[in-house]
C-alpha positions in Angstrom: 0.0 0.0 0.0 2.8 2.4 0.9 4.5 1.8 -2.5 1.3 2.5 -4.4 0.6 5.7 -2.4 4.1 7.0 -3.2 4.0 5.9 -6.8 0.8 7.9 -7.3 2.6 11.0 -5.9 0.5 11.1 -2.7 1.8 11.8 0.8 1.9 8.7 3.0 1.5 10.9 6.2 -1.7 12.7 5.1 -4.2 10.6 6.9 -7.9 11.1 7.1 -8.9 8.5 9.8 -5.4 7.9 11.2 -3.4 11.0 12.1 -0.2 12.0 13.7 2.0 9.4 12.0 4.3 9.5 8.9 2.2 6.6 7.5 -1.3 7.7 8.4 -2.6 7.6 4.9 -1.0 4.1 4.4 -3.0 2.9 7.5 -6.2 4.5 6.2 -5.9 2.7 2.8 -4.7 -0.6 4.3 -7.8 -0.6 6.5 -9.9 -0.8 3.4 -8.6 -4.3 2.7 -8.1 -5.7 6.2 -11.4 -7.6 6.3 -10.9 -9.1 2.8 -7.2 -9.9 3.0 -5.5 -10.1 6.4 -8.3 -11.3 8.6 -9.1 -14.5 6.6 -5.4 -15.2 6.2 -4.9 -14.9 10.0 -7.7 -17.4 10.6 -6.4 -19.8 8.0 -2.9 -19.8 9.4 -4.2 -20.1 13.0 -6.3 -23.1 12.0 -3.2 -25.0 10.8 -0.5 -26.5 13.0 2.5 -24.3 12.1 5.8 -23.8 13.9 6.1 -20.1 13.3 2.7 -18.2 12.9 4.4 -14.9 12.1 6.5 -16.3 9.2 3.6 -18.3 7.8 1.2 -15.3 8.0 3.7 -13.1 6.2 4.2 -15.7 3.5 0.5 -16.1 3.0 0.0 -12.4 2.6 2.9 -12.2 0.2 1.4 -15.0 -1.9 -1.9 -13.3 -1.9 -0.3 -10.1 -3.3 1.9 -11.8 -5.8 -0.5 -11.7 -8.9 -0.6 -7.9 -8.9 -4.4 -7.7 -8.7 -4.2 -6.2 -5.2 -1.9 -3.4 -6.4 -4.3 -2.6 -9.3 -7.2 -2.4 -6.8 -5.2 -0.1 -4.5 -4.4 2.3 -7.4 -8.1 2.3 -8.5 -9.4 2.9 -5.0 -7.0 5.7 -4.1 -7.7 7.5 -7.4 -11.4 7.1 -6.8 -11.1 8.4 -3.2 -9.0 11.5 -4.2 -10.5 12.5 -7.5 -12.6 15.7 -7.9 -16.2 14.6 -8.1 -19.3 16.1 -9.6 -21.3 15.1 -6.5 -22.3 11.7 -7.9 -20.6 8.9 -6.0 -20.7 5.5 -7.6 -20.2 2.3 -5.6 -19.5 -1.3 -6.4 -18.0 -3.0 -9.5 -20.4 -1.2 -11.9 -18.7 2.1 -11.0 -15.6 0.9 -12.8 -17.2 -0.5 -16.0 -17.2 2.9 -17.7 -14.7 2.7 -20.6 -13.7 6.3 -19.9 -13.1 5.7 -16.2 -9.3 5.7 -16.4 -9.2 8.8 -18.6 -11.3 10.8 -16.1 -9.8 9.2 -13.0 -6.6 11.1 -12.6 -5.2 12.3 -9.3 -4.0 15.9 -9.8 -1.1 17.4 -7.8 0.7 20.7 -7.9 4.2 21.3 -9.3 6.7 23.8 -7.9 5.0 26.7 -9.8 1.5 25.9 -8.5 0.3 24.3 -11.8 -1.9 21.1 -11.8 0.0 18.0 -12.8 -1.2 14.5 -13.1 0.0 12.2 -10.3 2.9 10.0 -11.2 4.4 12.6 -13.5 7.7 14.1 -12.9 
């Protein structure tokens, strides 16, 4: 999650729910996936007879992240959360079926002259 936030040009410390830490935004975004990713893995590992729960849990999380779909989901969700909106909020998978979604879903940042620049651009 931290790598995605930095790659998009966002500030890892600019949290909305978590505050006062250099990784506040990382924790905010990670919490979006806790129930879907880490909690089921924790129960799966705890149900098995393993010698080192910590190591097995880290490996299971790593294996879950390996195919790249999680990173794509993080990028999409962060862009959706930070984009300027026209007041209409779309939820669920249908919200991302629009073929022009990627074109209009750009996080804008400011350069050193105060101009708007698409995130991830140097």
